[in-house]
N, C-alpha and C positions, 0 to 999 in steps of 0.2 A: 488453268490450262497449261501454263508454262511449266509448273512443277510436275504435272502429270506427264507431259512430253519428256521432260528431263528424266523422270523415273522410268519411262518406257525405254529410252535410249540406254540408261544405266543398267537396266535389267538385261537388255540385249548385250551389253558389254560383259556382263557376268557370264554369259553363255557362249561367248566367242573369244576364248582365250588365244586361239590361233591368230587372231587379228591384233592382239595387244602390241607385239613388237613394232609393227608398222605404224599403228595409230599413235603410240607413244613417241616414236622417232619423229613422225611427221608433225604431231601436235607441238613438240618441243623445238625441233630444228628445221621444220619445213620452210621456214622463212628464207633459208639459204637458196631454195629453188627460185624464189621471187627475185633475189639479188642476181642470180644467174640469168633470169629472163630479162632483167633490165640491162645487164651487160650485153646480152645477145641483141637486144633491140638497138642499143647504142652502136654496137659493132656493125649491124646491118645498115644503120644510118651512115656510119663512117665509110663503109664499103661503097655506098651509093653516093657519097659526098652530099648527103642530105642533112644540113645543119638543123633543120626543123625536126627531123627524126631524132637526131642526137639530143636536141633540146627537150623533146618530148620524153625520151628515156630518162634524162636527168630530172625532169619534172615528176616522173613516177616516184623516184626516191624522195624528192623534196615534199611531194604531196603526202607520202606516208609519214614523214616527220611532222608536218603541219597537223595532220589528222591525229597523230599520237599526242601532240601537245594539247589540242582541243579535247581529246578524250580524257586526258588527265584532269582537266578542269571539270568536265562534265561528270566523270566518275567520282571525283572528290566531292562534288556537290550532292550527287545521288547517294553515294556511299552504300551501295547494295552489297550484302555479304555473299560470299561464294556458296554454292549449293551445299558443300560439305560442312559449312559452318551453320547452316539453317536446318538441314535435314538429317535424320538419323539413317544409318546403314547405307551410306553412299559408297559405292565402289570407286575409289580414286586411284588412277594409274600413274599420276605424276606427282611431283612434290607439291605439298600444300603451301599456299601463300596467304598472306593476310591483307593483300591489297583489295581494292574494290573489284566487283564482278562485271559491272556494266559501264561502259562498253568493253568488250574484249579487245585487248591491245593487239593480239595476233590478227584477229579478224579486221580490225581497223586498218592496220598496216597493209595487209594483203588486198583488202578491198580498194584502197587507194591505188596501189600498184596496178591492179587488174584493170580498173577503169582508165587510168592514165595510159596504159599500154594499148588499150583498144584504139586510141587516137594516133598511136605511133605505127603499129603494125597489127592489122586485124587478126592474123593467125596467132601471133604471140599473145595478143590481148585475149583471144578466146581461150587459149590454153591457160593463161593466168586466171581468167574468170572461173573456169572449171576447178582449177586447183585452189582458188580462194574459197569456193563453196565447200570443197573437201576439207580445207583447213578449219573452217567454221564447224563442220560436222565432227571432226576429230576432237576439237576442243570441248564439245559437249560429251562425246563418247568417253573421253578420259576422265570425266567428272569435274572438269575445271570451271565450266560455265553452264548457265541456263541457255536454252535456245534463243531467248530474246536478247541475251548478252551479245551473242555472236551476230545476230541479225542487226542489232544496233551498231555494232562495230563495222560490219560490211557497209551499212548505209552511210555511216559517218565518213568512212574512208572514201567511198565512192562519190559522195557529195562534194567533199573537199577537192578531189581530183577533177571532177566535172566542172565545178565553179572556177577553178584556177587554171584549167588547161590552156585556154586561149591567151590570157595575159602573161602567164608564166612562160609558155612556149615562145611567145614573141620576145619577151625580155631575154630568155636564155639563148634564143637564136642570135640575138644581137651580141650578147656577151661572147658566145662561142665563135661568132664571125670575127669579132675583133681579136679574140685569143688565137684563132687559126692563122692570123697574119703574123703572129710572133714566131720566130724561127724554131724554137724548141717545141712549142705546142702544136705546130702544124702537123707533126708526125702523129700525134695522139688524136687530135680533133679532125684533121683533114682540111684541105682548102675548100672554101665555098666554090661551088660550081659556077661557072660564068653564066650570067643571066642575060 
């Protein structure tokens, strides 16, 4: 079923050349949008003098890194080949790589960021979640992954973000609170609001 769905999406890509420039750009470099969303969430926390919000935005980036590390271990153990290595006549719109296919690194990172941001700012988190699903779809569209590769990546990233959100946010809030008391860093982090 995974292969059939991949073939269906790949045939769709064959007939939608007008969509290729957007899909390729987003599949390759769309991760920058998620970095911008994290900065926006951090900035909104900073404006509100909400150290927990700032910490949650920082956790979004950290969760992506933790999830990517776990993904490397899982991917190395499974060692699934990319669709274009296993199947004939695959339309590939991005550079071919020889690393494992499952879980998708892109989907893993954006899944972590999206779920973490849902705990920081609901609106930003929803935008990130929609864009994460779009990232997963484009990775299949460009021929880089099977559908289960991106679903596994989204699930892994989301799970890491969810499991770590409370302890990481608490720890990072404490760290940011102490850092905010330092003269130079208070400008970047902001002073904790009086409780």
